[in-house]
Backbone as JSON, one array per atom type, in Angstrom:
{
  "sequence": "MNMQNKTIEMADMLRQNGKLNVVIVVLAVIFLSIVVYLFLQDKRLRSLEKKMKEKNNRN",
  "N": [[110.96, 144.13, 50.18], [110.89, 146.44, 51.57], [109.3, 145.94, 53.79], [110.96, 144.39, 55.35], [112.91, 146.25, 56.09], [111.34, 147.94, 57.67], [110.78, 146.23, 59.8], [113.32, 145.86, 60.88], [113.87, 148.49, 61.6], [111.93, 148.86, 63.57], [112.79, 147.05, 65.54], [115.27, 148.19, 66.14], [114.4, 150.63, 67.18], [112.98, 149.79, 69.47], [115.09, 148.69, 70.88], [116.72, 150.94, 71.31], [115.07, 152.49, 72.92], [115.0, 150.97, 75.15], [113.01, 149.19, 75.52], [113.0, 146.71, 74.45], [114.07, 144.87, 76.19], [112.02, 144.69, 78.03], [110.01, 143.49, 76.53], [111.19, 141.0, 76.05], [111.39, 140.02, 78.67], [108.67, 139.87, 79.4], [107.74, 137.95, 77.55], [109.29, 135.78, 78.41], [108.29, 135.38, 81.01], [105.65, 134.64, 80.44], [106.11, 132.26, 78.99], [107.43, 130.68, 80.94], [105.4, 130.53, 82.84], [103.48, 128.99, 81.5], [104.91, 126.6, 81.24], [105.24, 125.85, 83.96], [102.55, 125.58, 84.7], [101.76, 123.41, 83.02], [103.44, 121.43, 84.06], [102.45, 121.16, 86.7], [99.85, 120.3, 86.14], [100.41, 117.84, 84.95], [101.51, 116.5, 87.11], [99.29, 116.33, 88.83], [97.6, 114.77, 87.24], [99.05, 112.36, 87.08], [98.86, 111.59, 89.76], [96.07, 111.16, 90.01], [95.78, 109.06, 88.16], [97.28, 107.09, 89.43], [95.75, 106.69, 91.76], [93.42, 105.7, 90.6], [94.33, 103.29, 89.49], [95.06, 101.91, 91.82], [92.56, 101.69, 93.02], [91.21, 100.11, 91.14], [92.7, 97.78, 91.29], [92.01, 96.8, 93.77], [89.48, 95.87, 93.44]],
  "CA": [[112.14, 144.47, 50.96], [110.53, 147.57, 52.43], [108.77, 145.37, 55.04], [112.11, 143.95, 56.15], [113.51, 147.46, 56.66], [110.46, 148.4, 58.75], [110.97, 145.33, 60.93], [114.62, 146.18, 61.48], [113.74, 149.8, 62.24], [111.15, 148.7, 64.79], [113.67, 146.4, 66.52], [116.25, 149.2, 66.56], [113.7, 151.62, 68.01], [112.74, 149.17, 70.77], [116.38, 148.53, 71.56], [117.17, 152.27, 71.74], [114.2, 152.96, 74.01], [115.12, 150.07, 76.29], [111.78, 148.42, 75.65], [113.22, 145.35, 73.97], [114.25, 144.04, 77.38], [110.7, 144.49, 78.62], [109.33, 142.51, 75.67], [111.83, 139.71, 76.3], [111.01, 139.59, 80.02], [107.25, 139.49, 79.38], [107.65, 136.66, 76.85], [109.88, 134.75, 79.27], [107.35, 135.12, 82.11], [104.53, 133.89, 79.87], [106.59, 130.92, 78.67], [107.66, 129.96, 82.19], [104.1, 130.27, 83.45], [102.89, 127.86, 80.79], [105.67, 125.4, 81.6], [104.89, 125.49, 85.34], [101.15, 125.11, 84.67], [101.73, 122.07, 82.45], [104.09, 120.53, 85.01], [101.52, 120.92, 87.8], [98.75, 119.48, 85.61], [100.94, 116.5, 84.76], [101.65, 115.93, 88.45], [97.94, 116.0, 89.29], [97.11, 113.67, 86.42], [99.73, 111.15, 87.54], [98.28, 111.23, 91.04], [94.75, 110.59, 89.75], [95.97, 107.77, 87.52], [97.76, 106.16, 90.45], [94.6, 106.38, 92.61], [92.51, 104.85, 89.83], [94.94, 101.95, 89.39], [94.94, 101.29, 93.13], [91.14, 101.37, 93.21], [90.87, 98.99, 90.24], [93.39, 96.59, 91.78], [91.3, 96.31, 94.96], [88.23, 95.2, 93.02]],
  "C": [[111.85, 145.64, 51.9], [110.02, 147.07, 53.78], [109.92, 144.94, 55.94], [112.79, 145.15, 56.8], [112.67, 148.0, 57.81], [110.65, 147.54, 60.0], [112.28, 145.64, 61.63], [114.56, 147.52, 62.19], [112.98, 149.69, 63.56], [112.01, 148.06, 65.88], [114.7, 147.39, 67.04], [115.62, 150.22, 67.49], [113.44, 151.04, 69.41], [114.03, 149.04, 71.57], [116.88, 149.88, 72.09], [116.35, 152.77, 72.92], [114.29, 152.08, 75.25], [113.9, 149.2, 76.49], [111.94, 146.98, 75.17], [113.39, 144.4, 75.14], [112.91, 143.73, 78.04], [109.93, 143.43, 77.83], [109.89, 141.11, 75.95], [111.42, 139.17, 77.67], [109.55, 139.14, 80.04], [107.07, 138.15, 78.68], [108.21, 135.53, 77.7], [108.94, 134.39, 80.41], [106.17, 134.3, 81.6], [104.95, 132.45, 79.6], [106.79, 130.1, 79.94], [106.35, 129.63, 82.91], [103.41, 129.08, 82.81], [103.59, 126.57, 81.16], [105.31, 124.93, 83.01], [103.47, 124.95, 85.4], [101.08, 123.68, 84.14], [102.37, 121.05, 83.38], [103.14, 120.17, 86.14], [100.34, 120.05, 87.35], [99.2, 118.03, 85.43], [101.07, 115.78, 86.1], [100.3, 115.5, 88.99], [97.38, 114.8, 88.53], [97.76, 112.35, 86.83], [99.14, 110.66, 88.86], [96.91, 110.58, 90.86], [94.86, 109.21, 89.1], [96.41, 106.71, 88.52], [96.6, 105.74, 91.35], [93.63, 105.45, 91.88], [93.05, 103.43, 89.71], [94.8, 101.21, 90.71], [93.49, 100.86, 93.39], [90.75, 100.17, 92.37], [91.52, 97.7, 90.7], [92.69, 95.99, 93.0], [90.08, 95.49, 94.56], [88.51, 93.94, 92.32]]
}
């Protein structure tokens, strides 16, 4: 139970110092960056698959 109190104290300390918002923003930026990266990779992969299908249909 002592570990749980430490965790709560740490969250309270971050909230009091205004750093909790910074942590949330950094995590949100990282998450959004990963989502955008995966979306762009999916778009490129679809394009390559389409080109391959067109090439195979010609032969």
